[in-house]
PDB file of N, CA, C and O in Angstrom:
ATOM      1  N   MET A   1    -124.239-107.118 110.988  1.00  0.00           N
ATOM      2  CA  MET A   1    -123.337-106.710 111.608  1.00  0.00           C
ATOM      3  C   MET A   1    -123.691-105.473 112.341  1.00  0.00           C
ATOM      4  O   MET A   1    -124.692-104.836 112.012  1.00  0.00           O
ATOM      5  N   SER A   2    -122.909-105.089 113.339  1.00  0.00           N
ATOM      6  CA  SER A   2    -123.463-104.097 114.529  1.00  0.00           C
ATOM      7  C   SER A   2    -123.165-102.564 114.016  1.00  0.00           C
ATOM      8  O   SER A   2    -122.389-102.649 113.064  1.00  0.00           O
ATOM      9  N   LYS A   3    -123.511-101.127 114.309  1.00  0.00           N
ATOM     10  CA  LYS A   3    -122.815 -99.812 114.044  1.00  0.00           C
ATOM     11  C   LYS A   3    -122.640 -99.641 115.303  1.00  0.00           C
ATOM     12  O   LYS A   3    -123.368 -99.939 116.250  1.00  0.00           O
ATOM     13  N   SER A   4    -120.980 -98.821 115.236  1.00  0.00           N
ATOM     14  CA  SER A   4    -120.397 -98.032 116.678  1.00  0.00           C
ATOM     15  C   SER A   4    -120.803 -96.870 116.271  1.00  0.00           C
ATOM     16  O   SER A   4    -121.125 -96.637 115.106  1.00  0.00           O
ATOM     17  N   ILE A   5    -120.826 -95.702 117.594  1.00  0.00           N
ATOM     18  CA  ILE A   5    -121.196 -94.651 117.142  1.00  0.00           C
ATOM     19  C   ILE A   5    -120.389 -93.713 118.732  1.00  0.00           C
ATOM     20  O   ILE A   5    -120.274 -94.191 119.861  1.00  0.00           O
ATOM     21  N   LEU A   6    -119.977 -92.378 118.281  1.00  0.00           N
ATOM     22  CA  LEU A   6    -119.273 -91.685 119.155  1.00  0.00           C
ATOM     23  C   LEU A   6    -120.547 -90.728 119.541  1.00  0.00           C
ATOM     24  O   LEU A   6    -121.375 -90.459 118.671  1.00  0.00           O
ATOM     25  N   ILE A   7    -120.662 -90.273 120.746  1.00  0.00           N
ATOM     26  CA  ILE A   7    -121.010 -89.208 120.996  1.00  0.00           C
ATOM     27  C   ILE A   7    -120.670 -88.608 121.962  1.00  0.00           C
ATOM     28  O   ILE A   7    -120.671 -89.238 123.019  1.00  0.00           O
ATOM     29  N   THR A   8    -120.233 -87.106 121.978  1.00  0.00           N
ATOM     30  CA  THR A   8    -119.751 -86.245 122.711  1.00  0.00           C
ATOM     31  C   THR A   8    -120.919 -85.195 123.169  1.00  0.00           C
ATOM     32  O   THR A   8    -121.793 -84.690 122.465  1.00  0.00           O
ATOM     33  N   GLY A   9    -120.666 -85.024 124.551  1.00  0.00           N
ATOM     34  CA  GLY A   9    -121.792 -84.356 125.724  1.00  0.00           C
ATOM     35  C   GLY A   9    -122.587 -84.887 125.692  1.00  0.00           C
ATOM     36  O   GLY A   9    -123.631 -84.420 125.235  1.00  0.00           O
ATOM     37  N   SER A  10    -122.481 -86.371 126.249  1.00  0.00           N
ATOM     38  CA  SER A  10    -124.287 -87.079 126.238  1.00  0.00           C
ATOM     39  C   SER A  10    -124.332 -87.225 127.576  1.00  0.00           C
ATOM     40  O   SER A  10    -124.376 -88.354 128.065  1.00  0.00           O
ATOM     41  N   ARG A  11    -124.326 -85.881 128.498  1.00  0.00           N
ATOM     42  CA  ARG A  11    -125.049 -86.111 129.816  1.00  0.00           C
ATOM     43  C   ARG A  11    -126.053 -85.366 129.618  1.00  0.00           C
ATOM     44  O   ARG A  11    -126.924 -85.671 130.434  1.00  0.00           O
ATOM     45  N   ARG A  12    -126.437 -84.392 128.825  1.00  0.00           N
ATOM     46  CA  ARG A  12    -127.938 -83.801 128.667  1.00  0.00           C
ATOM     47  C   ARG A  12    -128.100 -83.051 127.283  1.00  0.00           C
ATOM     48  O   ARG A  12    -127.266 -82.574 126.513  1.00  0.00           O
ATOM     49  N   GLY A  13    -129.269 -83.112 127.254  1.00  0.00           N
ATOM     50  CA  GLY A  13    -129.530 -82.458 125.745  1.00  0.00           C
ATOM     51  C   GLY A  13    -129.597 -83.531 124.582  1.00  0.00           C
ATOM     52  O   GLY A  13    -129.898 -84.721 124.681  1.00  0.00           O
ATOM     53  N   ILE A  14    -129.297 -82.925 123.633  1.00  0.00           N
ATOM     54  CA  ILE A  14    -129.330 -83.527 122.473  1.00  0.00           C
ATOM     55  C   ILE A  14    -128.209 -85.163 122.480  1.00  0.00           C
ATOM     56  O   ILE A  14    -128.299 -86.328 122.092  1.00  0.00           O
ATOM     57  N   GLY A  15    -127.207 -84.269 123.189  1.00  0.00           N
ATOM     58  CA  GLY A  15    -126.026 -85.869 123.050  1.00  0.00           C
ATOM     59  C   GLY A  15    -126.934 -86.675 123.567  1.00  0.00           C
ATOM     60  O   GLY A  15    -127.403 -87.496 122.779  1.00  0.00           O
ATOM     61  N   TYR A  16    -127.397 -86.694 124.860  1.00  0.00           N
ATOM     62  CA  TYR A  16    -127.949 -88.001 125.757  1.00  0.00           C
ATOM     63  C   TYR A  16    -129.159 -88.398 124.912  1.00  0.00           C
ATOM     64  O   TYR A  16    -129.325 -89.606 124.744  1.00  0.00           O
ATOM     65  N   GLY A  17    -130.056 -87.518 124.339  1.00  0.00           N
ATOM     66  CA  GLY A  17    -130.992 -88.289 123.605  1.00  0.00           C
ATOM     67  C   GLY A  17    -130.714 -89.118 122.798  1.00  0.00           C
ATOM     68  O   GLY A  17    -131.085 -90.274 122.594  1.00  0.00           O
ATOM     69  N   THR A  18    -129.752 -88.184 122.160  1.00  0.00           N
ATOM     70  CA  THR A  18    -129.363 -88.995 120.657  1.00  0.00           C
ATOM     71  C   THR A  18    -128.441 -90.318 121.086  1.00  0.00           C
ATOM     72  O   THR A  18    -128.527 -91.308 120.360  1.00  0.00           O
ATOM     73  N   ALA A  19    -127.507 -90.363 122.320  1.00  0.00           N
ATOM     74  CA  ALA A  19    -127.311 -91.877 122.937  1.00  0.00           C
ATOM     75  C   ALA A  19    -128.350 -92.877 123.590  1.00  0.00           C
ATOM     76  O   ALA A  19    -128.450 -94.097 123.717  1.00  0.00           O
ATOM     77  N   ARG A  20    -128.907 -92.013 123.861  1.00  0.00           N
ATOM     78  CA  ARG A  20    -129.999 -92.910 124.734  1.00  0.00           C
ATOM     79  C   ARG A  20    -131.038 -93.541 123.262  1.00  0.00           C
ATOM     80  O   ARG A  20    -131.293 -94.745 123.265  1.00  0.00           O
ATOM     81  N   GLU A  21    -131.384 -92.977 122.503  1.00  0.00           N
ATOM     82  CA  GLU A  21    -132.186 -93.690 121.222  1.00  0.00           C
ATOM     83  C   GLU A  21    -131.111 -94.490 120.343  1.00  0.00           C
ATOM     84  O   GLU A  21    -131.548 -95.626 120.157  1.00  0.00           O
ATOM     85  N   LEU A  22    -130.120 -94.345 119.862  1.00  0.00           N
ATOM     86  CA  LEU A  22    -129.447 -95.153 119.320  1.00  0.00           C
ATOM     87  C   LEU A  22    -129.131 -96.148 119.962  1.00  0.00           C
ATOM     88  O   LEU A  22    -129.432 -97.258 119.523  1.00  0.00           O
ATOM     89  N   ALA A  23    -128.451 -96.009 121.150  1.00  0.00           N
ATOM     90  CA  ALA A  23    -128.451 -97.574 121.829  1.00  0.00           C
ATOM     91  C   ALA A  23    -129.756 -98.301 122.148  1.00  0.00           C
ATOM     92  O   ALA A  23    -129.755 -99.531 122.117  1.00  0.00           O
ATOM     93  N   LYS A  24    -130.745 -97.705 122.416  1.00  0.00           N
ATOM     94  CA  LYS A  24    -131.841 -98.341 121.884  1.00  0.00           C
ATOM     95  C   LYS A  24    -132.397 -99.080 120.692  1.00  0.00           C
ATOM     96  O   LYS A  24    -132.922-100.194 120.721  1.00  0.00           O
ATOM     97  N   LYS A  25    -132.253 -98.486 119.882  1.00  0.00           N
ATOM     98  CA  LYS A  25    -132.238 -99.273 118.828  1.00  0.00           C
ATOM     99  C   LYS A  25    -131.227-100.407 118.198  1.00  0.00           C
ATOM    100  O   LYS A  25    -131.473-101.104 117.214  1.00  0.00           O
ATOM    101  N   GLY A  26    -130.123-100.424 118.937  1.00  0.00           N
ATOM    102  CA  GLY A  26    -129.010-101.440 119.009  1.00  0.00           C
ATOM    103  C   GLY A  26    -127.614-100.930 118.476  1.00  0.00           C
ATOM    104  O   GLY A  26    -126.724-101.732 118.194  1.00  0.00           O
ATOM    105  N   TYR A  27    -127.486 -99.823 118.374  1.00  0.00           N
ATOM    106  CA  TYR A  27    -126.095 -99.203 117.493  1.00  0.00           C
ATOM    107  C   TYR A  27    -125.451 -99.453 119.382  1.00  0.00           C
ATOM    108  O   TYR A  27    -125.988 -99.537 120.487  1.00  0.00           O
ATOM    109  N   LYS A  28    -124.348 -99.481 118.955  1.00  0.00           N
ATOM    110  CA  LYS A  28    -123.152 -99.786 119.736  1.00  0.00           C
ATOM    111  C   LYS A  28    -122.482 -98.359 120.202  1.00  0.00           C
ATOM    112  O   LYS A  28    -121.634 -97.853 119.467  1.00  0.00           O
ATOM    113  N   VAL A  29    -122.934 -97.598 121.644  1.00  0.00           N
ATOM    114  CA  VAL A  29    -122.678 -96.083 121.552  1.00  0.00           C
ATOM    115  C   VAL A  29    -121.477 -96.079 122.520  1.00  0.00           C
ATOM    116  O   VAL A  29    -121.288 -96.835 123.472  1.00  0.00           O
ATOM    117  N   PHE A  30    -120.949 -95.387 122.216  1.00  0.00           N
ATOM    118  CA  PHE A  30    -119.302 -94.203 123.151  1.00  0.00           C
ATOM    119  C   PHE A  30    -119.760 -93.093 123.428  1.00  0.00           C
ATOM    120  O   PHE A  30    -119.276 -92.255 122.667  1.00  0.00           O
ATOM    121  N   ALA A  31    -120.841 -92.427 124.537  1.00  0.00           N
ATOM    122  CA  ALA A  31    -121.203 -91.527 125.196  1.00  0.00           C
ATOM    123  C   ALA A  31    -119.924 -90.952 126.062  1.00  0.00           C
ATOM    124  O   ALA A  31    -119.284 -91.677 126.824  1.00  0.00           O
ATOM    125  N   THR A  32    -119.630 -89.555 125.849  1.00  0.00           N
ATOM    126  CA  THR A  32    -118.210 -89.117 126.355  1.00  0.00           C
ATOM    127  C   THR A  32    -119.335 -87.921 127.733  1.00  0.00           C
ATOM    128  O   THR A  32    -120.517 -87.670 127.967  1.00  0.00           O
ATOM    129  N   VAL A  33    -118.285 -87.640 128.134  1.00  0.00           N
ATOM    130  CA  VAL A  33    -118.886 -86.601 129.302  1.00  0.00           C
ATOM    131  C   VAL A  33    -117.622 -85.678 129.925  1.00  0.00           C
ATOM    132  O   VAL A  33    -116.426 -85.967 129.963  1.00  0.00           O
ATOM    133  N   HIS A  34    -118.122 -84.795 130.270  1.00  0.00           N
ATOM    134  CA  HIS A  34    -116.883 -83.841 130.436  1.00  0.00           C
ATOM    135  C   HIS A  34    -116.572 -83.717 131.841  1.00  0.00           C
ATOM    136  O   HIS A  34    -115.913 -82.710 132.100  1.00  0.00           O
ATOM    137  N   ARG A  35    -116.840 -84.402 132.744  1.00  0.00           N
ATOM    138  CA  ARG A  35    -116.436 -84.934 134.238  1.00  0.00           C
ATOM    139  C   ARG A  35    -116.886 -86.162 134.744  1.00  0.00           C
ATOM    140  O   ARG A  35    -117.798 -86.921 134.418  1.00  0.00           O
ATOM    141  N   GLU A  36    -115.682 -86.181 135.974  1.00  0.00           N
ATOM    142  CA  GLU A  36    -115.838 -87.847 136.252  1.00  0.00           C
ATOM    143  C   GLU A  36    -116.859 -87.981 136.942  1.00  0.00           C
ATOM    144  O   GLU A  36    -117.172 -89.166 136.828  1.00  0.00           O
ATOM    145  N   GLU A  37    -117.656 -87.410 137.673  1.00  0.00           N
ATOM    146  CA  GLU A  37    -118.976 -87.511 138.369  1.00  0.00           C
ATOM    147  C   GLU A  37    -119.899 -87.448 137.279  1.00  0.00           C
ATOM    148  O   GLU A  37    -121.080 -87.456 137.629  1.00  0.00           O
ATOM    149  N   SER A  38    -119.686 -87.389 136.105  1.00  0.00           N
ATOM    150  CA  SER A  38    -120.873 -87.344 135.371  1.00  0.00           C
ATOM    151  C   SER A  38    -121.497 -88.922 134.443  1.00  0.00           C
ATOM    152  O   SER A  38    -122.573 -89.203 133.914  1.00  0.00           O
ATOM    153  N   ILE A  39    -120.143 -89.683 134.617  1.00  0.00           N
ATOM    154  CA  ILE A  39    -120.191 -90.842 134.231  1.00  0.00           C
ATOM    155  C   ILE A  39    -121.198 -91.485 134.902  1.00  0.00           C
ATOM    156  O   ILE A  39    -121.947 -91.897 134.016  1.00  0.00           O
ATOM    157  N   GLU A  40    -121.702 -91.849 136.130  1.00  0.00           N
ATOM    158  CA  GLU A  40    -122.564 -92.614 136.737  1.00  0.00           C
ATOM    159  C   GLU A  40    -123.516 -92.222 136.461  1.00  0.00           C
ATOM    160  O   GLU A  40    -124.325 -92.983 135.931  1.00  0.00           O
ATOM    161  N   GLU A  41    -123.903 -90.628 136.734  1.00  0.00           N
ATOM    162  CA  GLU A  41    -124.744 -90.068 136.666  1.00  0.00           C
ATOM    163  C   GLU A  41    -125.617 -89.976 135.126  1.00  0.00           C
ATOM    164  O   GLU A  41    -126.762 -89.606 134.869  1.00  0.00           O
ATOM    165  N   THR A  42    -124.464 -90.509 134.239  1.00  0.00           N
ATOM    166  CA  THR A  42    -125.357 -90.450 132.774  1.00  0.00           C
ATOM    167  C   THR A  42    -125.669 -92.062 132.898  1.00  0.00           C
ATOM    168  O   THR A  42    -126.808 -92.477 132.681  1.00  0.00           O
ATOM    169  N   LYS A  43    -124.774 -92.797 133.199  1.00  0.00           N
ATOM    170  CA  LYS A  43    -125.406 -94.557 133.518  1.00  0.00           C
ATOM    171  C   LYS A  43    -126.471 -94.542 134.229  1.00  0.00           C
ATOM    172  O   LYS A  43    -127.295 -95.327 133.758  1.00  0.00           O
ATOM    173  N   GLU A  44    -126.812 -94.046 135.086  1.00  0.00           N
ATOM    174  CA  GLU A  44    -128.341 -94.395 136.223  1.00  0.00           C
ATOM    175  C   GLU A  44    -129.074 -93.558 135.216  1.00  0.00           C
ATOM    176  O   GLU A  44    -129.982 -94.235 134.733  1.00  0.00           O
ATOM    177  N   LYS A  45    -129.031 -92.280 134.684  1.00  0.00           N
ATOM    178  CA  LYS A  45    -129.866 -91.871 133.579  1.00  0.00           C
ATOM    179  C   LYS A  45    -130.660 -93.028 132.479  1.00  0.00           C
ATOM    180  O   LYS A  45    -131.814 -93.233 132.103  1.00  0.00           O
ATOM    181  N   LEU A  46    -129.293 -93.624 132.228  1.00  0.00           N
ATOM    182  CA  LEU A  46    -129.773 -94.072 130.708  1.00  0.00           C
ATOM    183  C   LEU A  46    -130.464 -95.554 131.225  1.00  0.00           C
ATOM    184  O   LEU A  46    -131.373 -95.940 130.489  1.00  0.00           O
ATOM    185  N   LYS A  47    -130.168 -96.375 132.323  1.00  0.00           N
ATOM    186  CA  LYS A  47    -130.847 -97.068 133.131  1.00  0.00           C
ATOM    187  C   LYS A  47    -132.300 -97.143 133.128  1.00  0.00           C
ATOM    188  O   LYS A  47    -133.183 -97.840 132.629  1.00  0.00           O
ATOM    189  N   ALA A  48    -132.128 -95.687 134.233  1.00  0.00           N
ATOM    190  CA  ALA A  48    -134.000 -95.567 133.967  1.00  0.00           C
ATOM    191  C   ALA A  48    -134.854 -94.915 133.145  1.00  0.00           C
ATOM    192  O   ALA A  48    -135.871 -94.283 133.430  1.00  0.00           O
ATOM    193  N   ASP A  49    -134.118 -95.220 131.633  1.00  0.00           N
ATOM    194  CA  ASP A  49    -134.817 -94.769 130.293  1.00  0.00           C
ATOM    195  C   ASP A  49    -134.714 -96.186 129.638  1.00  0.00           C
ATOM    196  O   ASP A  49    -134.433 -96.338 128.449  1.00  0.00           O
ATOM    197  N   ASN A  50    -134.983 -97.283 130.568  1.00  0.00           N
ATOM    198  CA  ASN A  50    -134.433 -99.033 129.454  1.00  0.00           C
ATOM    199  C   ASN A  50    -133.656 -99.338 128.615  1.00  0.00           C
ATOM    200  O   ASN A  50    -133.721-100.287 127.835  1.00  0.00           O
ATOM    201  N   VAL A  51    -132.354 -98.042 128.785  1.00  0.00           N
ATOM    202  CA  VAL A  51    -131.821 -98.607 127.595  1.00  0.00           C
ATOM    203  C   VAL A  51    -130.367 -99.768 128.308  1.00  0.00           C
ATOM    204  O   VAL A  51    -129.883 -99.782 129.440  1.00  0.00           O
ATOM    205  N   ASP A  52    -130.126-100.379 127.421  1.00  0.00           N
ATOM    206  CA  ASP A  52    -129.745-102.030 127.348  1.00  0.00           C
ATOM    207  C   ASP A  52    -127.933-101.672 127.621  1.00  0.00           C
ATOM    208  O   ASP A  52    -127.198-101.434 126.664  1.00  0.00           O
ATOM    209  N   MET A  53    -127.496-101.689 128.867  1.00  0.00           N
ATOM    210  CA  MET A  53    -126.288-100.935 128.879  1.00  0.00           C
ATOM    211  C   MET A  53    -125.443-101.927 128.177  1.00  0.00           C
ATOM    212  O   MET A  53    -124.319-101.445 128.034  1.00  0.00           O
ATOM    213  N   ASN A  54    -125.522-103.017 127.723  1.00  0.00           N
ATOM    214  CA  ASN A  54    -124.877-103.671 127.035  1.00  0.00           C
ATOM    215  C   ASN A  54    -124.223-103.212 125.744  1.00  0.00           C
ATOM    216  O   ASN A  54    -123.258-103.666 125.127  1.00  0.00           O
ATOM    217  N   ASN A  55    -124.931-102.301 125.539  1.00  0.00           N
ATOM    218  CA  ASN A  55    -125.012-100.990 124.058  1.00  0.00           C
ATOM    219  C   ASN A  55    -123.743-100.038 123.999  1.00  0.00           C
ATOM    220  O   ASN A  55    -123.073 -99.672 123.033  1.00  0.00           O
ATOM    221  N   VAL A  56    -123.633 -99.755 125.379  1.00  0.00           N
ATOM    222  CA  VAL A  56    -123.244 -98.517 126.067  1.00  0.00           C
ATOM    223  C   VAL A  56    -122.255 -98.455 127.056  1.00  0.00           C
ATOM    224  O   VAL A  56    -122.237 -98.947 128.185  1.00  0.00           O
ATOM    225  N   GLU A  57    -121.100 -97.492 126.210  1.00  0.00           N
ATOM    226  CA  GLU A  57    -119.755 -97.297 127.175  1.00  0.00           C
ATOM    227  C   GLU A  57    -119.895 -95.772 127.096  1.00  0.00           C
ATOM    228  O   GLU A  57    -119.975 -95.044 126.107  1.00  0.00           O
ATOM    229  N   VAL A  58    -119.905 -95.367 128.950  1.00  0.00           N
ATOM    230  CA  VAL A  58    -119.830 -93.912 129.166  1.00  0.00           C
ATOM    231  C   VAL A  58    -118.869 -93.566 129.810  1.00  0.00           C
ATOM    232  O   VAL A  58    -118.708 -93.909 130.981  1.00  0.00           O
ATOM    233  N   PHE A  59    -118.060 -92.826 129.161  1.00  0.00           N
ATOM    234  CA  PHE A  59    -116.345 -92.088 129.726  1.00  0.00           C
ATOM    235  C   PHE A  59    -115.923 -90.907 129.449  1.00  0.00           C
ATOM    236  O   PHE A  59    -116.399 -90.262 128.514  1.00  0.00           O
ATOM    237  N   LYS A  60    -115.033 -90.487 130.174  1.00  0.00           N
ATOM    238  CA  LYS A  60    -114.466 -88.879 130.187  1.00  0.00           C
ATOM    239  C   LYS A  60    -113.791 -88.738 129.195  1.00  0.00           C
ATOM    240  O   LYS A  60    -112.886 -89.446 128.752  1.00  0.00           O
ATOM    241  N   LEU A  61    -114.295 -87.662 128.767  1.00  0.00           N
ATOM    242  CA  LEU A  61    -113.379 -87.471 127.297  1.00  0.00           C
ATOM    243  C   LEU A  61    -112.298 -85.848 128.186  1.00  0.00           C
ATOM    244  O   LEU A  61    -112.772 -84.895 128.805  1.00  0.00           O
ATOM    245  N   LEU A  62    -110.877 -86.143 127.882  1.00  0.00           N
ATOM    246  CA  LEU A  62    -109.939 -84.895 128.246  1.00  0.00           C
ATOM    247  C   LEU A  62    -110.284 -83.796 127.182  1.00  0.00           C
ATOM    248  O   LEU A  62    -110.129 -82.601 127.431  1.00  0.00           O
ATOM    249  N   MET A  63    -110.761 -84.262 125.978  1.00  0.00           N
ATOM    250  CA  MET A  63    -110.410 -83.001 125.637  1.00  0.00           C
ATOM    251  C   MET A  63    -111.760 -82.077 124.745  1.00  0.00           C
ATOM    252  O   MET A  63    -112.397 -82.692 123.891  1.00  0.00           O
ATOM    253  N   PRO A  64    -112.108 -80.529 125.054  1.00  0.00           N
ATOM    254  CA  PRO A  64    -113.699 -80.604 124.000  1.00  0.00           C
ATOM    255  C   PRO A  64    -113.420 -80.669 123.111  1.00  0.00           C
ATOM    256  O   PRO A  64    -112.258 -80.572 122.716  1.00  0.00           O
ATOM    257  N   MET A  65    -114.700 -80.922 122.252  1.00  0.00           N
ATOM    258  CA  MET A  65    -114.780 -81.373 120.882  1.00  0.00           C
ATOM    259  C   MET A  65    -115.680 -80.322 120.493  1.00  0.00           C
ATOM    260  O   MET A  65    -116.897 -80.481 120.407  1.00  0.00           O
ATOM    261  N   ARG A  66    -115.051 -79.206 120.250  1.00  0.00           N
ATOM    262  CA  ARG A  66    -115.743 -77.840 119.706  1.00  0.00           C
ATOM    263  C   ARG A  66    -115.517 -77.789 118.413  1.00  0.00           C
ATOM    264  O   ARG A  66    -116.427 -77.291 117.751  1.00  0.00           O
ATOM    265  N   SER A  67    -114.185 -78.305 117.611  1.00  0.00           N
ATOM    266  CA  SER A  67    -114.036 -78.271 116.249  1.00  0.00           C
ATOM    267  C   SER A  67    -114.095 -79.335 115.290  1.00  0.00           C
ATOM    268  O   SER A  67    -114.975 -80.077 115.726  1.00  0.00           O
ATOM    269  N   ALA A  68    -113.579 -79.893 114.066  1.00  0.00           N
ATOM    270  CA  ALA A  68    -113.429 -80.686 113.385  1.00  0.00           C
ATOM    271  C   ALA A  68    -112.009 -81.030 113.486  1.00  0.00           C
ATOM    272  O   ALA A  68    -111.438 -82.112 113.346  1.00  0.00           O
ATOM    273  N   VAL A  69    -111.557 -79.817 113.771  1.00  0.00           N
ATOM    274  CA  VAL A  69    -109.602 -80.598 114.475  1.00  0.00           C
ATOM    275  C   VAL A  69    -109.651 -81.449 115.398  1.00  0.00           C
ATOM    276  O   VAL A  69    -108.838 -82.372 115.457  1.00  0.00           O
ATOM    277  N   SER A  70    -110.876 -81.231 116.507  1.00  0.00           N
ATOM    278  CA  SER A  70    -111.035 -81.789 117.879  1.00  0.00           C
ATOM    279  C   SER A  70    -110.915 -83.424 117.588  1.00  0.00           C
ATOM    280  O   SER A  70    -110.074 -84.264 117.906  1.00  0.00           O
ATOM    281  N   VAL A  71    -112.245 -83.479 116.778  1.00  0.00           N
ATOM    282  CA  VAL A  71    -112.735 -84.744 116.087  1.00  0.00           C
ATOM    283  C   VAL A  71    -111.592 -85.371 115.392  1.00  0.00           C
ATOM    284  O   VAL A  71    -111.279 -86.535 115.644  1.00  0.00           O
ATOM    285  N   ALA A  72    -110.980 -84.683 114.565  1.00  0.00           N
ATOM    286  CA  ALA A  72    -110.053 -85.323 113.389  1.00  0.00           C
ATOM    287  C   ALA A  72    -108.877 -85.834 115.064  1.00  0.00           C
ATOM    288  O   ALA A  72    -108.877 -87.059 115.188  1.00  0.00           O
ATOM    289  N   VAL A  73    -108.120 -85.199 116.042  1.00  0.00           N
ATOM    290  CA  VAL A  73    -107.373 -85.624 116.960  1.00  0.00           C
ATOM    291  C   VAL A  73    -107.720 -86.995 117.326  1.00  0.00           C
ATOM    292  O   VAL A  73    -107.027 -88.003 117.190  1.00  0.00           O
ATOM    293  N   ILE A  74    -109.183 -86.856 117.929  1.00  0.00           N
ATOM    294  CA  ILE A  74    -109.766 -87.928 118.764  1.00  0.00           C
ATOM    295  C   ILE A  74    -110.318 -89.024 118.624  1.00  0.00           C
ATOM    296  O   ILE A  74    -110.579 -89.787 119.555  1.00  0.00           O
ATOM    297  N   LEU A  75    -110.620 -89.277 117.125  1.00  0.00           N
ATOM    298  CA  LEU A  75    -110.568 -90.320 116.264  1.00  0.00           C
ATOM    299  C   LEU A  75    -109.836 -91.652 116.065  1.00  0.00           C
ATOM    300  O   LEU A  75    -110.157 -92.839 116.126  1.00  0.00           O
ATOM    301  N   PRO A  76    -108.699 -90.948 115.796  1.00  0.00           N
ATOM    302  CA  PRO A  76    -107.582 -92.037 115.472  1.00  0.00           C
ATOM    303  C   PRO A  76    -107.315 -92.716 116.845  1.00  0.00           C
ATOM    304  O   PRO A  76    -107.023 -93.911 116.793  1.00  0.00           O
ATOM    305  N   SER A  77    -107.375 -92.116 118.080  1.00  0.00           N
ATOM    306  CA  SER A  77    -107.018 -92.823 119.690  1.00  0.00           C
ATOM    307  C   SER A  77    -108.354 -93.786 119.950  1.00  0.00           C
ATOM    308  O   SER A  77    -108.209 -94.697 120.765  1.00  0.00           O
ATOM    309  N   CYS A  78    -109.798 -93.613 119.221  1.00  0.00           N
ATOM    310  CA  CYS A  78    -110.863 -94.561 119.960  1.00  0.00           C
ATOM    311  C   CYS A  78    -110.916 -95.166 118.667  1.00  0.00           C
ATOM    312  O   CYS A  78    -112.041 -95.653 118.779  1.00  0.00           O
ATOM    313  N   SER A  79    -110.557 -95.486 117.568  1.00  0.00           N
ATOM    314  CA  SER A  79    -110.682 -96.276 116.311  1.00  0.00           C
ATOM    315  C   SER A  79    -110.948 -97.602 116.820  1.00  0.00           C
ATOM    316  O   SER A  79    -112.127 -97.952 116.851  1.00  0.00           O
ATOM    317  N   HIS A  80    -110.048 -98.406 117.229  1.00  0.00           N
ATOM    318  CA  HIS A  80    -110.233 -99.509 118.194  1.00  0.00           C
ATOM    319  C   HIS A  80    -111.150-100.041 118.667  1.00  0.00           C
ATOM    320  O   HIS A  80    -111.304-101.262 118.638  1.00  0.00           O
ATOM    321  N   LEU A  81    -112.139 -99.025 119.329  1.00  0.00           N
ATOM    322  CA  LEU A  81    -113.589 -99.208 120.206  1.00  0.00           C
ATOM    323  C   LEU A  81    -114.651 -99.567 118.858  1.00  0.00           C
ATOM    324  O   LEU A  81    -115.553-100.396 118.741  1.00  0.00           O
ATOM    325  N   LEU A  82    -114.068 -98.490 117.876  1.00  0.00           N
ATOM    326  CA  LEU A  82    -115.416 -98.550 116.879  1.00  0.00           C
ATOM    327  C   LEU A  82    -115.597 -99.676 116.139  1.00  0.00           C
ATOM    328  O   LEU A  82    -116.395 -99.664 115.201  1.00  0.00           O
ATOM    329  N   LYS A  83    -114.997-100.613 116.411  1.00  0.00           N
ATOM    330  CA  LYS A  83    -114.566-101.755 115.237  1.00  0.00           C
ATOM    331  C   LYS A  83    -115.808-103.108 115.836  1.00  0.00           C
ATOM    332  O   LYS A  83    -115.868-104.191 115.255  1.00  0.00           O
TER     333      LYS A  83
END
């Protein structure tokens, strides 16, 4: 059984590094970015880092994920992706 993970702030830094490494390990990664133009940029960086893009979905998240309340609001709407 494969595992899925939702990572916020995946354009750079810890979020990007976490998305990259977990995708390389075979996790299904749902990577979020804050701006539309960051989607392709993030995909290209992941490809350049030899990530199998079949393991990654990059999408814009419309709400900031700065608190547990934000996470509690977004997870129910993403739960169908994580199965």
